[in-house]
N, C-alpha and C positions, 0 to 999 in steps of 0.2 A: 576048621582051624588045623593047620599042619602040625605033625608030631614035633617038628623042631621048635616051633613056637611054644607048644605046650610044655616041652622039656625045659625050654628057657624060662618060662614063667614059674614052673615048679622049682627049678634050681634057684631062681631069685628069691622065692618065698622061703625056701629052706635056709638060704644064707641070711635072709632078713630075720628069721626066727632065731638062728644061732647068734646073730649079732645082738639081738635084743636080749637074749638070755645070758650072753657072756658078760661078766662084770667088766667095767672099764679097766683098762690096763693102768696100773699105778705108775706115776711118773717119778718115783723115788726108788733108788736102788738099795735102800736100806742102810746106806753108809752115812757117817758124819752126823748121826742123830744127836741133838742136844736136848730137846724138850718138845712138848706139845701144849697147846693153849686152847682151853675151852672158852668160847664166847657164848652168846645167847643161844645160837643155833649152829654156828660154824665151829669146826675144829681146825686149828692151824698147826702145821709142822714147822719146827725150827731146826735148821741144820747149819753146818759149818761149810762155807764155800772155800775159804782160804785161811791160812794160819801162818805164824812166824813172820808177821809183818811188823813194821815200825811206824806207828802213827799214820795210818791211812787217813788222809784228810778229806778227800772228795770222791764220791762214787757217781759214775755216769753210765747207765746202761746204753750200749750201742745198738744199732740196728742189725748188727752182724753176729749176734750171739755171744759177744764178749762184754764183760763189765769192765769199764775203764776206771782206773783209780790212781791217785797221786799218793806219795808218801812224803811227809814233811822234810825228810832229809834230802830230797831232790830227785827222786825217781818217779817216772811215769810208767805205769804198768797196765796190763789188762789180764783178766782171768776168764777162761772159757767156762761159761756157766754150766755147761753140760758135763765137762770132764774135770774141771778144777785146775787145768793147766794154766800156769802163770807165765806170761811173757813180759820181759822188761823192754820197753820201747825206747827209753832214753834215760840218761843220767845227766842232769843239768849241772855243769861244773861251775857256773857262776852263782848258784844259789847260796845265800847267806843264811846258814842254819844255826840258830841258837834256841833259846827257851821257847819263845812264841813267835819266832821268825822262821822262814824257810819257804818251801813250796806249799801252796795252799790250794785254791779252788781251780776248777777246770770246767770247760763247756765244749761240747761237740757241735759242729756246724749242723744246722737243721737238715741239710741235704748231704749228710755225711757220706752216703754211699757213692755219690758222684762228686762231691766236694769234700774230700777227707781232711778237713781242717780241725785242729784241736787247739783251744785257747787255754792258757794257764797264767796264773798270777803268782808271783813270788818276790821275795826280798833279795836285794843285792846290796853290796857295801864297797866303799872305798876308804882307805886309811888317809887321814890328813897328816900334816907334818908332825903332829903330836901323837900319832899312832892311834887316834880315836876313830871309831867306825862312823862314817857318814852313811846312814842306812836309808834306802828308799825301796820302793817296789815298782814292778812293771808288769804289763800284760804282753805276752808273746803269743804268736800264732805259729803252729807247726803243721806240716803236711804229713799224713801217714802214707808211707811207701813200703808195702810189704809188712814187715814187723819192726820198722824203724821210723822215727820221726825225723824229718829233714826240712830244709828250706825255712829256717826261722825268720819271722817277720815281726818287727816291733809294732805293737798296736797302741800302747800308752806307756809313758815313762814318767819318772819324777813324782810318783805318788809318795807323799811323806811316809817314812817307815821308822820302826823302832824294834827293840827286842820284845815288845809286847803291844797289844791292841792294834794289830794290823788288819783285823777282820780275818777271813774274807769269805765271800761266796759269790759265784757267778752263775748266770743262766742266759740263754738266748730265747727271746720271745718276740714274735712278729719282726724277725730279721733285725733285731736290736740286741746288743750285748749289754746286760745289766750287771753291775758289781756293787756289793756292799763293802765299805771300808771301815776301819776303826779310827779312833781319834789319835792313835799313837802317843797318848799321854799329853797331847797339846790341846787342852780344852779351850784355849783362847781363840782358836781358828775354826772350830767345827761349825760355827754359825756363818762363816764367811764363804761365799760362793767362789771366791778366787782360789781357795785351797781344795785339795782332793780328799783330805782326811775327814772321817766322821760323816760320810755322805753315802747316798745311793747315786751311782753314776750311770749314765745311759749313752751308749756309743753306737754308731753304725759298725757293721762287721769289719770294715776296713780301718777302723779307728777314727774316722772323721766324726764330726758332731752333727747330730740330726737337727734339721731346721726347726722342728717343733718341740725342742727342749724348752723348759720354762725360762731359761736365761740365754740370751743370744751368744752363740759361739762359746758355749760353756757346757761341759759334760754333766754338771750337777742336776740331779732330778729332785732330791730332797736333802735336807740338812738336819743337824742336831742329833746325830747318832753317836753312841759311845763305842760300841764294838760289835758289828754285825757278824753273825756266824751262820745264818741261814737265810735263804731267799727262795721264793717259789711263786708260781702263777697258778691260780685257781679261780673259777667263776669269772674269768676275765680280769681278775684283780691281782695285785702284787702284794705279797706278804713277806715280812722279814722278822727274824728273831735276833735279839741282841743282849749282850751282857750288861747288867747294871753294876754299880760299885758293890757295896755290902747289902744293897736292897734293890728291889725292882728290876729284876730281869724282865724282858718284855717280848711280846709278839705284837707286831704292828701291821696295820693296813697302810701300805705306802701309797701316797697320793702326790700328784704332780705339784712341785713347788712348795710342799709343806715342810714345816719345821717340827721336829720331834722332841725338842726341848732341852737336850743335853747341852751344857751341864747345869742349866738353871731349873729344869724340871726332871724329877725322877719318878717314873711311873705315871700314875694318875695325877691330875691337877687338883690336889686336895689340901695343900698347905698354903698359908697366906702369902708367902713370898712367891709361890708358884702361880697363884691366882693373879697377883699383881703383874708378874711377867707376862702371863698369857693375854692380858688386856691389850698389850702393845705388840703382839706377835701372833701370826696365824699358826697356832700350834695344834698338834693332833695327839690325842690320848691313845694309849695302847688298847688293843683288844683284851689283853690279859697281862698281868704282872705278878711276879713271885717274890715274896720276902719271907724267909731267908732266900737268898739267891740259889738257883739250881744249876746255873751255867748252861743256859739254853744254847743249843748248837744247831745241827742240821735240821732243815725244815722242808717238808714236801707235801704237796696237795694230793689227796687220794680220792679218785673218782671212779674206781673200778667196781664192777659188780661181783668180782671174785670174793671179796670179803664184804658182804652187804652191811654188816654192823659198822664198818668204818667208812662207808661211802660219804662223800662230801665232808671230809675232815682234813684238818692239818695234822700231819705226823711230825712229831718233834722229838729229837734226841737231846739228852742232857748229860753233861759231864760230871759236875759235882753231885747232881741228883741221881746219877747212875740209873737212869730210867728211860723208858720209851713211853711217850705220851700221845694219846689220840685226842685231839681237840675238835669236837663236833661243832660244825658251823650251822647257822641258820640258812634258809633257802637263798637269801640274798648274799651270803658270804661276808657280811659286815658285823657279825657278832658270834662269839664263841658261847655255845649253849652249855656244853658239858666238857669235863676233862676226865680221861680214863687213864689209869696208871698200869704199866706192865714192866716186867723184867727188873724190878728194883734190886740192885746189887747182884743180880744173876749173871749179867754179862759185863758188869763194870761200867767204866766211863764210855759213853757213846758219842762219837764225833759227828757221824753223818747218817742220812737215810736217803734211799732212792727207790723209785717204783719202776718195775720192769714192764715189758709189753703185755704180759699175761696177768698183770695185777699182783705179781709177787713183790715182796719188799726186801730190800737189802740194808743192812746196818753195818757200820764200821766202828769197831771199838778203838779206844784211845788210852789203853792201860799202860802203854810204854812211854807216855809223854812225861813232861817235867813235873807235873803237878803233885804227884804223891811224894816225890823226893823233897819238895819244898814245903809241903803242908801235910805231913803224914798224919797229923791228928784228925784230919777230915775223913780218913779211911780206916775201917777195921780190917778190910781185905780187898784185894783186886785179883781177878783171875788172870794171871800172867804167865802160866806155865807153857802156853802155846803162843806166846807173843801176842801181838794184836791180830785181830781176826776180822773177816768179813762173814756176816751171818745172813742167812736167807730165811724168810718167813713166807710160807705159801699155804694155800687152802689144802686141806687134806680131803681128797675125794674118797669114795667108798673103798677103793682098792688100798689107798694109803691107810685109811682108818682100820682096815683089817690087819695090815701090817703092824700098826701101833697096838692093836689089841693083843697081838701075839708077843709083844715085848715082855721080857721077864721082869725088868726093872724100869718101867716108864717114869719119866719126870713130867708130872702133870701140873701145869701152871694155869692161873686164871687172873682176871683183873684184880688189882689190889685196891682196897678202899681207903687206905691211909698212907700218906707219904712218909718216907723214912725221916727220922730226925737228923738234922744237919748241924754241925758245929759252926761257930762263927769263923769266917775266913779272915782271921787276924794273924799277921805274922808275929812270931814270938822270938825273943832274944834267947838263944840257946848256947851261946859261947860260954864255956865253963872256965874256972880258974885252972883246972887240970889241963884243959886244951891249950890255954895260954902258956902254961909252964912247958908243955910239950913243944909248942911253937918256938919258945925261946931256945930250947935245946937244939931243935932242928935248924933254927936260924944260925946258931953258933957253928953248926956242922957244915952247912951248905952256903951261907951267905956272908958271914962276918968277915971272911978273908978279904973280900972285895969291898963291901959296903961298911966295914968296920963294926966292932961290937956296939958302938954307940950310934950307928946308923948314919954317920956324917960323911961317909965315903972318902974320896980323895979328890980334892979340887982339881979340875982340868982333866981328870982321868976316869974316876968312878963317881957317878952322881950320888948325892945324899938321898936318904930316905926320910930324914927328919924334915918336917914342914914341907913335904913335897906333894904337889897336886897329883903326881903319878901314884902316890900311896893313898892319900885321903880322898881322891876323886873317883873317877869312873871305875867301878869294880870289874866290869868286863874287860877293860883294857889291862888292868893289873893282872888278872888271871891269864889273859892271852900272852902277855909278856913273860910271865913265869913259866907257862907251858911251852911256848914256842921260841923263847929267847928274843934277842934284839940285835940287829947288826947294821943299824943306820944311825946317823947323828940325831940327837934329841936335845931339847932345851929344858933345863930344870932350874927354876928360880933365876932365869935370865942368863944362865951359863950354858955353853955348848959342851956336850960330851959325845965322844965318838968311840969309846971302848965297847967291845962286843960283850953281850951277856949270853951265857949258854942257856940252852933249853933244859927245863927240869921236868919234862913229861915222864921221866922214869920214876918220879915220886908218886906215891899213892894219893888219891884224892883227899883223904883225911889229913895226910901230911902237908900237902899244899895249903889246905884249909887252915891248919894250925899256924903255919908260917905267916900267911897273909893276915890272919886275925891278930897275930902278935905284932907285926910291924904296923898295922893300922892303929892298934891300940897304943903301942909304945911310942911310935915315931910320928904317927899321923894325928894323934889326939882325937881320934874319931872312933866310932863303934866298929867292932869286928863284924860279927853276925854273918860272915860268909859261911855257907854250909857245904858239905861235900857234894851235894847235888849241883851246886853252882859250878864246881870244878868239872863234874862229869859232863854237864851239858855244854860247857865251853870246849871241853876236850873233844866231844863229838863233832862240833862245828869245825874244828881244826884238822880233823882226820882227812 
């Protein structure tokens, strides 16, 4: 044997010994630590990937090392998972952004590296002759070119929309685009296959309708959904999460052509009227339901070996429940065996969950959305100092565990055995006499000169507020007109008015609240009950 060969063998052995004796290099730089979680045998590291966001709605890991995400206000972004750099790819100027409307779900083309297409779903609006918003939603496809989105292509339009219950969540599976929609408050049509609200829809990637859909020339895959906020594929099966009313949030196994019961069935078929309805309809019961409701949101199937305790589970985020839940499935994937609770109140409202290529998990918080402002009694606190955030959960290898052991003040979490107590989600009348008195004073200062102290206006010049549908009707329109003014002809009680109304966006939210509650109570003979948060969210949408 030659000396060169012997030297090579010895060198190889030395390197092998060194490699085996050298601990694995930790893949955490020690920054952005939030907590650690002890499972049965695994330790998880929880870190912050991004902060100071505003309602990130959907997270989609790309094949290029970036995590793509939408924000409800209309921005499409991506964050470099390794460095935390955030790039804004697009600001969609036609997004209609209000309380529960805006930019929602997203999906990347399955061959994104060669076909860099990105699909998004969002609401749009047009004003009718009475300045009311006609809201719908649509799905658009964009191409990624460098760090910008170009070449928009319409995939689907005229999905019924509203300021609430729009859904949504999308995914691509087997070259088909799946989307879950909400009922948009119209419970009459969720059972009708001719409408797109309250459904799971299935399309080809170019927007055409697959030949093997359950109904000819129709994108409907399933019916009877209230408000879908999560959708995922696992075990070759399609799962979805959806919001119930004050009861029965659900996780469902979605099957072709099936009916999930809304509005006639809530959760399991256990009431006499539900049993009677189910006799005449092919209905499906949920895999799991929650009462009180927890606001089930993003849903993802986990099948990685990285966190063995969570393999073959559905990962669920909740908004009102402020929790991350691991729903362990049976081998067939048609039954939830166990529910495991994590992070209750620690991260706040959780909007979405995604699983990366290495089995790491990403969560999106939703602490900056409308809900706390409208229902503050549901929350004792929300972590909002850093805005909304994207959180990463990863396995802690030996190197990371040594780093964690060296921390001076570690935050050690574990599975929680009891769900937090939740208050009823019932809207309360909070307009006080003091607020109405203040509204009367502000009305006298800012409004009475035109609309008259008695609210009757000036015939032919200034419209009346008394007995006006503009006052007693759609609250969003009333707020929009007050904030943004009005400069086109309108009809009030059959009379045309062309005078210009100035914008009052200079007033504080609570001042506008008091004025509008006063005129609705005094002149509209209806309830006030507009809150400052209503003004704040309408103001955001008009910016």
